[in-house]
C-alpha positions as CSV (number, residue, x, y, z in Angstrom):
1,M,-0.1,0.0,0.1
2,L,1.1,3.2,-0.9
3,L,1.3,6.1,1.7
4,S,1.0,9.0,-0.1
5,K,3.3,12.3,1.0
6,S,2.2,15.7,1.2
7,W,5.5,18.1,-0.4
8,P,5.4,21.3,0.6
9,E,4.4,24.2,-1.7
10,P,6.9,25.5,-4.1
11,E,7.6,29.1,-2.3
12,L,8.3,26.9,0.3
13,I,11.4,25.1,-1.5
14,C,12.2,28.0,-3.6
15,V,13.0,30.0,0.1
16,R,14.8,26.8,1.7
17,F,16.7,26.3,-1.8
18,V,18.2,30.4,-1.7
19,K,19.1,29.6,2.3
20,K,21.2,26.8,0.9
21,R,22.4,28.2,-2.0
22,P,22.0,32.3,-2.2
23,E,24.0,32.5,-5.2
24,G,20.7,30.9,-6.8
25,K,18.5,33.7,-5.8
26,A,19.2,35.7,-9.0
27,Y,17.1,32.8,-10.5
28,Y,14.0,34.1,-9.0
29,S,14.5,38.1,-8.8
30,L,15.8,40.2,-11.3
31,D,16.8,42.6,-8.6
32,V,19.3,40.0,-7.5
33,S,22.5,40.1,-9.7
34,S,26.7,39.7,-9.7
35,V,26.7,41.8,-12.9
36,S,25.8,45.6,-12.8
37,F,25.0,47.6,-15.5
38,K,25.0,51.4,-15.2
39,F,23.4,53.9,-18.4
40,P,24.7,57.8,-18.6
41,S,22.6,60.5,-17.3
42,P,20.7,61.7,-20.4
43,G,21.4,65.3,-19.7
44,L,18.8,68.5,-20.7
45,L,16.4,69.2,-23.1
46,T,15.8,73.0,-24.0
47,G,12.1,73.6,-23.2
48,V,11.5,70.6,-21.4
49,K,10.7,71.5,-17.6
50,S,8.4,68.4,-16.8
51,A,9.6,65.2,-17.0
52,T,5.6,64.0,-18.3
53,R,5.8,66.4,-21.2
54,S,6.1,64.8,-24.7
55,I,9.2,64.5,-26.6
56,I,8.6,62.6,-29.4
57,K,4.9,62.1,-30.9
58,M,2.9,60.3,-33.2
59,T,-0.1,61.6,-34.7
60,N,-2.5,59.5,-36.9
61,V,0.1,57.6,-38.5
62,T,-1.1,54.8,-41.0
63,Y,1.9,52.6,-42.7
64,T,1.3,50.0,-45.4
65,Y,4.6,47.9,-46.7
66,P,4.9,48.2,-50.4
67,T,3.9,44.4,-51.0
68,A,0.6,44.5,-48.5
69,T,-2.7,45.3,-49.4
70,K,-3.8,46.7,-46.2
71,P,-1.7,48.8,-43.5
72,S,0.4,47.1,-40.8
73,L,-0.4,49.9,-38.6
74,Y,-3.8,51.9,-38.5
75,N,-4.2,55.5,-38.0
76,I,-2.1,55.3,-34.1
77,T,-1.5,58.5,-32.0
78,T,0.9,58.4,-29.1
79,S,3.3,59.8,-27.6
80,L,6.3,59.4,-25.0
81,S,8.3,61.6,-22.8
82,L,11.4,61.2,-20.1
83,S,9.1,59.6,-17.3
84,S,8.0,56.9,-19.9
85,R,8.2,53.1,-18.9
86,V,6.2,51.7,-22.4
87,A,6.2,48.0,-22.8
88,I,4.9,47.3,-26.9
89,I,2.6,44.0,-26.6
90,G,1.4,41.7,-29.4
91,G,1.4,39.0,-31.2
92,N,4.2,37.7,-34.0
93,G,3.5,40.3,-36.9
94,A,1.2,42.4,-35.1
95,G,3.2,45.6,-36.5
96,K,5.0,46.5,-32.7
97,S,8.3,46.7,-34.5
98,T,6.6,48.6,-37.1
99,L,5.6,51.1,-34.8
100,V,9.4,51.3,-33.5
101,K,11.0,52.1,-36.7
102,L,8.5,54.8,-37.4
103,L,9.0,56.3,-34.3
104,T,13.0,55.7,-34.9
105,G,12.6,57.4,-38.1
106,E,13.8,53.9,-39.9
107,M,10.8,54.2,-42.1
108,V,8.6,57.1,-43.2
109,P,4.7,57.1,-42.6
110,Q,2.8,57.5,-46.1
111,E,-0.1,59.0,-43.6
112,G,0.1,61.4,-40.8
113,R,3.4,62.2,-38.9
114,V,5.7,61.7,-36.6
115,E,6.9,64.8,-34.5
116,K,10.4,64.7,-32.1
117,H,12.0,67.4,-29.8
118,P,14.7,68.8,-32.3
119,N,17.3,68.5,-29.7
120,L,15.9,64.5,-28.7
121,R,19.1,61.7,-28.5
122,V,17.5,58.3,-29.3
123,G,19.1,55.6,-28.4
124,Y,17.6,52.3,-30.6
125,M,18.2,48.6,-30.1
126,A,16.6,46.8,-33.5
127,Q,15.0,43.3,-32.8
128,Q,17.8,42.0,-35.2
129,S,20.2,43.8,-32.7
130,L,23.4,41.9,-33.9
131,H,22.1,43.9,-37.4
132,H,24.1,46.8,-36.0
133,V,27.7,45.8,-35.8
134,Q,27.5,43.3,-38.5
135,M,29.2,45.4,-41.0
136,N,32.1,45.6,-38.8
137,L,33.0,42.6,-37.2
138,E,36.5,42.2,-37.9
139,K,36.7,45.6,-35.6
140,T,36.9,45.6,-31.8
141,P,34.4,46.8,-29.5
142,S,36.4,50.3,-28.7
143,Q,37.3,50.4,-32.9
144,Y,33.3,50.1,-33.7
145,L,32.5,52.8,-31.1
146,Q,35.1,55.1,-32.3
147,W,34.4,54.3,-36.1
148,R,30.8,55.3,-35.5
149,Y,31.0,58.4,-33.3
150,S,34.8,59.6,-34.9
151,S,33.1,62.5,-36.9
152,G,31.0,63.6,-33.9
153,T,28.0,62.6,-35.1
154,D,26.0,58.8,-35.1
155,K,27.0,57.1,-38.4
156,E,24.3,55.1,-38.2
157,V,21.7,57.5,-37.8
158,A,22.7,59.2,-41.0
159,M,21.9,55.8,-43.0
160,K,18.3,56.0,-41.9
161,D,15.8,56.3,-44.7
162,T,14.7,59.6,-43.7
163,R,18.1,61.1,-43.6
164,L,19.0,59.8,-47.3
165,L,18.5,62.4,-50.1
166,S,16.5,61.2,-53.1
167,E,16.1,62.7,-55.9
168,V,13.3,65.1,-55.1
169,D,15.5,65.9,-52.2
170,R,18.4,66.7,-54.2
171,K,16.4,69.2,-56.7
172,Q,14.9,71.0,-54.3
173,L,17.9,72.1,-52.9
174,E,18.5,73.6,-56.9
175,T,15.7,75.2,-56.5
176,P,16.0,79.0,-55.8
177,V,13.6,80.2,-52.8
178,D,11.8,83.6,-53.0
179,L,11.1,84.3,-49.0
180,G,9.0,87.4,-50.3
181,D,11.7,90.0,-48.4
182,G,12.4,91.7,-51.7
183,R,15.8,89.8,-52.7
184,G,14.2,87.7,-55.5
185,P,15.6,84.0,-55.4
186,R,17.9,82.4,-53.4
187,R,19.3,79.1,-53.4
188,I,20.2,77.6,-49.8
189,E,23.6,76.1,-49.2
190,A,23.6,75.1,-45.8
191,L,22.3,75.6,-42.4
192,V,24.6,77.1,-40.4
193,G,23.5,78.1,-37.2
194,R,20.0,78.1,-34.7
195,Q,18.9,79.5,-31.9
196,K,15.6,79.5,-29.8
197,W,12.8,82.0,-31.5
198,K,9.3,82.1,-29.9
199,K,7.9,78.6,-29.7
200,S,10.2,77.0,-31.6
201,F,13.7,77.3,-33.8
202,Q,15.1,79.7,-36.4
203,Y,18.2,78.8,-38.4
204,E,20.9,80.9,-39.7
205,T,20.8,80.0,-43.7
206,K,24.2,80.6,-46.1
207,W,23.2,81.1,-49.3
208,A,25.2,80.0,-52.5
209,N,27.6,82.3,-54.2
210,L,26.6,85.4,-51.5
211,M,29.4,86.1,-48.4
212,P,28.0,85.1,-44.6
213,K,27.3,88.8,-44.2
214,F,24.4,88.2,-46.2
215,N,23.0,85.3,-44.3
216,T,19.2,85.5,-43.2
217,M,17.5,83.7,-40.2
218,I,14.8,81.6,-41.5
219,S,11.9,80.0,-38.8
220,R,11.7,75.8,-38.8
221,E,8.2,76.1,-40.1
222,T,9.1,78.2,-43.2
223,L,12.1,75.7,-43.9
224,V,9.9,72.7,-43.2
225,E,7.0,74.1,-45.5
226,K,9.7,75.0,-48.5
227,G,10.5,71.2,-48.5
228,F,13.7,71.4,-46.6
229,S,13.1,68.8,-43.8
230,K,15.7,66.7,-44.3
231,L,17.6,69.8,-43.9
232,V,16.5,70.7,-41.0
233,Q,16.6,67.7,-39.5
234,D,20.2,66.8,-40.4
235,F,21.3,69.9,-38.7
236,D,18.9,69.1,-35.5
237,D,20.8,65.7,-35.4
238,A,24.4,67.5,-35.5
239,E,23.3,69.8,-32.4
240,S,21.8,66.6,-31.0
241,A,24.8,64.8,-30.9
242,R,27.3,67.6,-30.8
243,E,25.6,68.3,-27.2
244,G,25.6,64.7,-25.8
245,L,29.1,64.0,-27.3
246,G,30.3,67.5,-26.1
247,Y,31.2,66.2,-22.8
248,R,32.6,62.4,-24.3
249,E,36.1,61.9,-25.1
250,L,37.0,58.9,-27.6
251,D,39.8,58.5,-25.4
252,V,41.1,54.5,-23.6
253,A,40.1,55.5,-20.4
254,S,36.3,56.2,-21.0
255,I,36.1,54.4,-23.4
256,E,37.1,50.9,-21.1
257,K,35.0,52.4,-18.1
258,H,32.0,52.6,-20.9
259,F,31.9,48.9,-21.5
260,E,32.5,48.2,-17.8
261,D,29.7,50.3,-17.3
262,V,27.7,47.9,-19.6
263,G,29.2,44.8,-17.9
264,L,32.0,43.8,-20.9
265,D,35.2,43.9,-19.5
266,K,37.7,46.1,-20.3
267,E,40.1,43.1,-21.8
268,I,37.4,42.0,-24.4
269,A,36.6,45.7,-25.5
270,M,39.9,46.6,-26.5
271,N,41.8,43.3,-27.5
272,N,39.0,41.1,-29.1
273,E,36.9,41.5,-32.2
274,I,33.5,41.6,-32.5
275,G,33.3,38.4,-34.7
276,G,34.4,36.4,-32.2
277,L,32.5,37.4,-29.4
278,S,29.1,35.6,-27.6
279,G,26.1,36.6,-28.8
280,G,25.7,38.0,-25.1
281,Q,29.0,40.1,-25.5
282,K,27.5,41.4,-29.0
283,V,24.3,42.3,-27.1
284,K,26.5,44.5,-24.6
285,V,28.5,46.1,-27.4
286,V,25.3,47.1,-29.3
287,I,24.0,48.3,-25.6
288,A,27.3,50.2,-24.8
289,A,27.2,51.7,-28.9
290,A,23.2,53.0,-28.2
291,M,24.4,54.7,-24.8
292,W,27.5,56.6,-25.9
293,P,25.9,59.9,-27.0
294,K,23.6,60.3,-23.7
295,P,20.4,59.6,-24.5
296,H,17.0,61.1,-23.8
297,L,14.9,57.7,-25.0
298,L,16.1,54.3,-25.2
299,I,14.4,52.2,-27.4
300,L,14.4,48.2,-26.7
301,D,13.6,45.9,-29.1
302,E,13.8,42.2,-28.0
303,P,16.8,42.9,-25.3
304,T,16.5,39.9,-23.6
305,N,18.0,37.7,-26.7
306,Y,20.9,36.3,-26.2
307,L,21.6,37.5,-22.4
308,D,21.9,35.6,-19.5
309,R,19.9,35.6,-16.2
310,E,22.6,37.9,-14.1
311,S,23.0,40.3,-17.5
312,L,18.9,40.6,-17.7
313,G,18.9,41.4,-13.9
314,A,21.6,44.0,-14.3
315,L,19.8,45.4,-17.5
316,A,16.6,45.9,-16.0
317,T,18.2,47.5,-12.7
318,A,19.7,50.3,-14.7
319,I,16.2,50.6,-16.9
320,K,14.4,51.3,-13.8
321,E,17.4,54.0,-12.7
322,F,17.6,55.4,-16.0
323,R,16.5,59.2,-15.9
324,G,15.3,59.3,-19.5
325,G,12.3,57.7,-21.0
326,V,12.4,53.7,-22.0
327,C,10.0,52.3,-24.7
328,L,10.4,48.0,-24.6
329,I,9.4,45.0,-26.6
330,S,10.0,41.7,-25.2
331,H,8.7,38.2,-24.9
332,D,10.0,37.7,-21.8
333,A,6.8,38.7,-20.1
334,Q,8.4,39.3,-16.7
335,F,11.0,41.3,-17.7
336,V,8.7,43.7,-19.5
337,S,5.6,43.4,-17.2
338,Q,7.9,44.2,-14.3
339,L,9.4,47.7,-16.0
340,S,6.3,49.0,-17.4
341,N,4.1,51.6,-16.0
342,E,1.8,52.2,-19.3
343,E,1.7,48.9,-22.3
344,W,0.4,49.9,-25.6
345,H,-1.6,46.7,-27.2
346,I,-1.5,46.3,-31.0
347,E,-4.0,43.7,-32.6
348,A,-4.6,43.8,-36.5
349,G,-3.1,47.4,-36.9
350,R,-4.7,48.6,-34.3
351,M,-3.5,50.1,-30.6
352,V,-5.0,50.8,-27.1
353,K,-3.3,52.2,-24.3
354,R,-3.5,51.3,-20.9
355,T,-1.9,52.0,-17.7
356,S,-0.8,49.9,-14.9
357,N,-1.4,50.8,-11.4
358,G,2.6,50.5,-10.5
359,S,2.7,47.4,-8.5
360,N,4.6,45.5,-11.3
361,M,7.5,47.7,-10.7
362,N,8.6,45.5,-8.2
363,L,11.5,43.9,-10.1
364,S,11.2,40.0,-8.4
365,L,8.4,37.0,-8.7
366,P,5.6,37.2,-6.3
367,L,7.8,35.0,-4.3
368,D,8.9,37.5,-1.7
369,L,12.9,37.8,-2.6
370,S,12.9,41.5,-3.5
371,S,15.7,43.8,-2.2
372,R,14.4,46.0,0.8
373,P,11.8,48.3,0.5
374,G,12.0,51.9,-0.1
375,S,15.3,52.1,-2.1
376,S,16.5,54.8,-4.5
377,A,15.8,52.3,-7.5
378,V,11.9,51.3,-6.8
379,S,10.9,55.3,-5.4
380,L,12.2,56.4,-8.9
381,A,10.0,53.8,-10.9
382,S,7.1,54.4,-8.5
383,S,7.3,58.2,-9.3
384,A,7.3,57.6,-13.1
385,V,4.4,55.5,-12.7
386,S,2.7,59.0,-10.6
387,S,3.4,60.8,-13.7
388,A,2.9,58.8,-16.5
389,A,-0.9,59.3,-16.6
390,N,0.0,62.9,-17.1
391,T,1.9,62.6,-20.4
392,D,-0.6,63.7,-22.4
393,A,-2.2,66.4,-20.3
394,E,0.6,68.6,-19.9
395,D,1.6,68.1,-23.7
396,N,0.3,71.8,-24.6
397,N,-3.2,70.4,-25.1
398,G,-2.1,68.2,-28.3
399,E,-1.3,71.3,-30.4
400,G,2.5,69.8,-31.6
401,M,6.1,70.2,-30.5
402,E,6.7,73.4,-29.2
403,F,7.8,75.2,-25.8
404,K,5.6,76.1,-23.2
405,S,6.3,79.7,-22.2
406,V,6.9,79.9,-18.6
407,K,5.0,82.6,-16.3
408,K,7.6,84.3,-13.7
409,G,6.2,84.6,-10.6
410,K,6.8,88.1,-8.2
411,K,11.0,87.9,-7.0
412,K,10.8,86.8,-3.2
413,K,12.9,89.6,-1.2
414,Y,15.3,88.0,1.0
415,T,17.3,89.7,4.2
416,R,21.1,90.3,3.8
417,A,21.6,87.5,6.0
418,Q,19.9,84.8,3.6
419,L,21.6,86.8,0.8
420,K,24.7,85.8,2.5
421,E,23.7,81.9,3.0
422,R,22.9,81.5,-0.5
423,E,26.4,83.2,-1.8
424,V,27.7,80.5,0.6
425,R,26.0,77.7,-0.7
426,R,26.3,78.6,-4.3
427,R,30.5,78.7,-3.7
428,L,29.8,75.1,-2.4
429,R,28.1,73.8,-5.1
430,Y,30.7,75.5,-7.5
431,L,33.5,73.7,-5.5
432,E,31.8,70.3,-6.2
433,W,31.1,70.9,-9.2
434,L,34.8,71.5,-9.7
435,N,35.7,68.6,-8.5
436,S,33.2,66.2,-9.8
437,P,33.8,63.9,-13.0
438,K,34.3,65.5,-16.6
439,G,30.7,65.3,-17.7
440,S,28.7,66.4,-14.8
441,V,27.0,69.5,-15.4
442,H,24.1,69.0,-13.6
443,I,25.5,71.4,-10.6
444,F,26.5,74.1,-13.2
445,H,23.3,74.3,-14.8
446,R,21.6,75.3,-11.3
447,L,24.0,77.8,-11.1
448,L,23.0,78.9,-14.2
449,I,19.5,79.2,-13.6
450,G,19.9,80.8,-10.2
451,S,18.9,77.9,-7.7
452,A,18.2,79.5,-4.1
453,D,17.9,76.0,-2.4
C-alpha cells in the first residue's frame, strides 16, 4: 500500500533552496545579480521643464508595406516622455517593430506625422540587434565605438531612410527660394546656426554664391514648408549629437569605463574582434554603443535575446535607474511587465493603451525575495508610474511639439543674512562641480538658472 506524502508548497521550496544556495537567488529575482549595468544621465532638453512633457509624438500615423494589401498600422496616435516606461505588446506580425521603426525614423509613414524634440537623442537597439555590428565584425568593440562616433555624430543615424536624400530632395536643394523679402530667389547652400525663436527655432541660412554677411534667419516652419525638412533634421541631429558628445572623449580610459558599465570586460572590449564574441557579449556592445551619446529616450526591441539571467537582472536595474524614457518590446513577460507603467497593445494594426497601477514595478517574482523596500530604484520607478498618466495632459493641449512659455512670479525678497547664506551655498556647489568627474553638468546648470535652495 502506497502512503501519500504531502509535499511543501513550491514557494517554501524556493525559500529553502535560496537559504542553502544564496547565489541561486538571481534565478527568482531580477533585483539580485552579480553583474552591474550603469547608464549615463541623459542631460537637459531645451524647453522641457517636466518629465511628463511629450518629447516624441505620432499623430494619425498609417503605414502599409509596399507589397501588402492592407495597412500594418492604422491611425496610430501616441507620445513618449522622459518619464515613460512603455511596453509594446502584441503577437508576431502585429506591427510592434514597425511602430518602433516609425518612431526612430527608420521608416516614413504614408499618412500622419511623427514629431520629435529637435534636440532629442534616441538610443535604439533593433530586434535583430546584431545587425548594428554586422558590418564591423573585424573591429574590436573599442574600434567600433570610435568609428561610429569619430565624426561627432552617429553614423548609423545618417544611414536611416529619413536621412538619405532622394532625387526629389536633391532637386529641391538646387531650386532657388523666394522668401518675399524683396531680395529675389536664392539657393540655399547650408544651415550654419540655430537659435530659439518664440516656441520653436530659427536657422541661420547660408546662401549660395553670397558672403556670410548676407545670411538670413529663417524659421523652422518656413524651411519645412519649403521642402527642406531633411536639411533641418540633419542640422538638428548634428546639434543634438554635439550636445550629447560634447562632454565625452573617445579616449582609452573613457571607452574602457563605458564598456565596463554595461558588463563587458575592458580587455575584451579593447582586444577581441566583435566577430569572435558570444551573442550576449555582442548585445552588450550594441547597448554600449546606443548609450554612448547619452540618449534621452531608450528604445529596446527584444533586448533579452542572448542575455543570461545575471545580465538580464543588471539590465532591468539599469533601466529602472535611468533618468530618461524607455520603450520596450520583449516576449519575456516577467522582464517587460515588471518594468513598464504603460502598455501599448497592438492587434490587427490598431493600438490600445493601458496604464498599470504601478504594482508591477517590483523586479522580483511573486516570491518575496526582493531587495529591501524604499530603495532609490524603487522610489524612482514609483514616481514614473504616478506621472505617466499626465503625459498627454501636459503636452500643450495636443498642439504639437512646441515649447511652453514659463510665467514668472513675483521675485522673492531676501534679508541680508539670507543673501549671504545663499552665496555660501552657491560657492560650495561650484566647488563640488569643479571636483566632480568630467561631464557632470547638473550642478553647474543649477548655478546658471539661479537656484536658491
